[in-house]
C-alpha positions as CSV (number, residue, x, y, z in Angstrom):
1,X,51.2,-23.8,3.5
2,X,49.8,-20.4,4.5
3,X,49.5,-19.4,0.7
4,X,47.6,-22.4,0.2
5,X,45.2,-21.9,2.7
6,X,44.8,-18.3,1.7
7,X,44.3,-19.2,-1.9
8,X,41.4,-21.8,-0.7
9,X,39.7,-19.2,1.3
10,X,39.7,-16.4,-1.6
11,X,38.3,-19.2,-3.9
12,X,35.5,-20.2,-1.6
13,X,34.7,-16.5,-0.7
14,X,34.7,-16.0,-4.6
15,X,32.6,-19.0,-5.2
16,X,30.0,-18.0,-2.6
17,X,29.7,-14.4,-4.2
18,X,29.4,-15.7,-7.6
19,X,26.5,-18.0,-6.5
20,X,24.7,-15.2,-4.6
21,X,24.8,-13.1,-7.9
22,X,23.3,-16.0,-9.8
23,X,20.5,-16.6,-7.3
24,X,19.5,-13.2,-7.2
25,X,19.7,-12.6,-10.9
26,X,17.8,-15.9,-11.5
27,X,14.1,-14.2,-11.8
28,X,15.4,-11.8,-14.1
29,X,16.8,-14.4,-16.5
30,X,13.9,-16.7,-16.3
31,X,11.3,-14.1,-17.1
32,X,9.7,-14.8,-13.6
33,X,10.4,-11.3,-12.2
34,X,7.6,-9.1,-11.2
35,X,8.4,-6.4,-14.0
36,X,7.8,-9.1,-16.6
37,X,4.8,-10.3,-15.1
38,X,3.4,-6.8,-15.2
39,X,4.1,-6.6,-18.7
40,X,2.1,-9.3,-19.4
41,X,-1.0,-7.9,-18.0
42,X,-1.6,-5.6,-21.1
43,X,-1.1,-2.3,-22.4
44,X,0.5,0.7,-20.5
45,X,-1.1,3.4,-18.7
46,X,-4.1,1.1,-17.4
47,X,-4.8,0.0,-14.3
48,X,-5.3,-4.0,-13.9
49,X,-6.8,-5.3,-10.6
50,X,-5.3,-8.5,-9.3
51,X,-7.0,-11.6,-8.4
52,X,-7.4,-12.8,-4.6
53,X,-5.9,-16.3,-5.6
54,X,-2.7,-17.8,-7.4
55,X,-3.2,-17.7,-11.0
56,X,-1.3,-18.1,-14.1
57,X,0.3,-14.3,-13.9
58,X,1.9,-15.1,-10.7
59,X,0.1,-11.7,-9.4
60,X,-2.3,-11.8,-6.8
61,X,-3.2,-10.5,-3.3
62,X,-2.0,-13.1,-0.5
63,X,-4.2,-11.0,2.0
64,X,-7.9,-11.3,1.7
65,X,-8.7,-7.8,3.1
66,X,-6.2,-6.0,0.6
67,X,-7.4,-5.3,-3.0
68,X,-4.6,-4.4,-5.5
69,X,-4.5,-3.0,-8.9
70,X,-1.1,-2.5,-11.1
71,X,-0.3,-0.1,-13.9
72,X,2.7,0.2,-16.1
73,X,3.8,3.2,-17.3
74,X,6.5,4.9,-19.5
75,X,7.4,8.7,-18.9
76,X,9.9,9.0,-21.7
77,X,7.2,10.9,-23.9
78,X,5.3,12.8,-21.3
79,X,4.3,12.8,-17.5
80,X,2.0,10.0,-16.1
81,X,-0.8,11.1,-13.8
82,X,-2.1,8.4,-11.2
83,X,-5.5,9.3,-9.7
84,X,-7.9,7.8,-7.5
85,X,-10.5,8.7,-5.0
86,X,-13.2,6.8,-2.9
87,X,-14.2,6.0,0.7
88,X,-11.6,3.4,1.7
89,X,-10.1,3.2,5.2
90,X,-6.6,2.8,4.2
91,X,-5.0,2.9,0.9
92,X,-1.1,2.9,-0.2
93,X,0.3,3.4,-3.5
94,X,4.1,2.3,-4.5
95,X,5.9,3.0,-7.7
96,X,8.7,0.5,-8.8
97,X,11.5,0.8,-11.7
98,X,11.7,-1.9,-14.4
99,X,14.1,-3.8,-12.0
100,X,11.2,-3.9,-9.3
101,X,13.3,-1.3,-7.0
102,X,10.5,0.6,-5.0
103,X,11.1,4.4,-6.2
104,X,8.2,5.9,-4.3
105,X,5.6,5.2,-1.9
106,X,2.6,7.1,-0.2
107,X,-0.4,6.4,1.6
108,X,-3.6,7.9,3.0
109,X,-2.1,9.3,5.8
110,X,0.6,11.2,3.9
111,X,-1.4,12.6,1.0
112,X,-2.5,16.1,0.2
113,X,-6.5,15.5,0.7
114,X,-8.1,12.0,0.6
115,X,-7.2,10.6,-2.8
116,X,-4.3,9.6,-4.6
117,X,-2.9,12.4,-6.8
118,X,0.5,11.9,-8.3
119,X,2.3,12.7,-11.5
120,X,5.5,10.8,-12.4
121,X,8.0,13.0,-14.4
122,X,11.3,13.1,-15.7
123,X,14.0,15.5,-14.7
124,X,13.4,17.5,-17.9
125,X,9.8,17.5,-17.3
126,X,9.8,18.8,-14.0
127,X,11.8,21.7,-15.3
128,X,9.0,22.5,-17.8
129,X,6.5,22.0,-15.0
130,X,8.5,24.6,-12.9
131,X,8.0,27.0,-15.7
132,X,4.1,26.5,-16.3
133,X,2.3,24.3,-13.9
134,X,-1.2,23.3,-15.4
135,X,-4.0,23.8,-13.3
136,X,-4.9,20.5,-13.1
137,X,-1.8,19.3,-11.5
138,X,-1.5,22.3,-8.9
139,X,-2.5,19.9,-6.1
140,X,-0.7,16.7,-7.5
141,X,2.3,15.3,-6.0
142,X,5.1,15.5,-8.4
143,X,7.7,12.8,-8.3
144,X,10.6,12.9,-10.3
145,X,11.9,9.3,-11.6
146,X,15.4,8.6,-13.1
147,X,14.0,5.8,-15.1
148,X,11.3,6.4,-17.4
149,X,9.7,3.1,-17.3
150,X,7.9,1.3,-14.2
151,X,4.7,0.4,-12.4
152,X,2.5,1.4,-9.7
153,X,1.0,-0.8,-7.2
154,X,-2.3,0.8,-5.8
155,X,-3.7,-1.0,-2.7
156,X,-7.0,-0.5,-0.8
157,X,-7.5,-2.2,2.5
158,X,-11.1,-3.4,3.3
159,X,-11.0,-5.1,6.7
160,X,-14.7,-5.9,6.8
161,X,-16.9,-7.6,3.9
162,X,-19.1,-4.3,3.9
163,X,-15.8,-2.3,2.8
164,X,-15.1,-4.6,0.1
165,X,-17.4,-3.0,-2.6
166,X,-15.9,0.5,-1.9
167,X,-12.2,-0.9,-2.3
168,X,-13.4,-2.5,-5.6
169,X,-14.6,0.6,-6.8
170,X,-11.6,2.6,-5.4
171,X,-9.3,0.7,-7.8
172,X,-11.7,0.2,-10.5
173,X,-12.2,4.0,-10.9
174,X,-8.3,4.9,-10.6
175,X,-6.6,6.5,-13.6
176,X,-3.2,6.0,-15.0
177,X,-2.9,8.2,-18.1
178,X,-0.3,10.1,-19.8
179,X,-0.5,14.0,-19.8
180,X,1.1,16.5,-21.9
181,X,2.7,19.8,-20.7
182,X,1.9,22.9,-22.7
183,X,5.2,24.3,-23.5
184,X,3.4,27.9,-23.4
């Protein structure tokens, strides 16, 4: 009798575990995960501003006081630099890998200076940059990523209507671009 109860308990725990795994993996299998939606926005190394209402992409701002732009990148062939400047009260930037796991995050309170100046690199590219740091990257925050593909979400908070144009300009002028490392 005891072995039957133990077998039933093990079966129930196993079934629960399998159901949890399936539920968590379902978005990836259906193409409804964030990475797939970001890829559908367009080409790499370009910011795409998100709408403030639900739309067919499934990516939008839920908070009317927050504006968001997303850029997909691939650092396999070279580092990617994220740069944004402007007069916004609060900004945040988050990087995610292709599995939508957050790999880096920063905001205006923890930045060097007043704008966004981040360069994403592979471990090998970081070694190259340690040997020769281009002048343009001297004040950039260098972030080493283990996965070459990912995306960045850049957000500007505009709590009053008068700050909305500045938030839009901050995102519209943001740069997401590949850079080359001079092997000198």
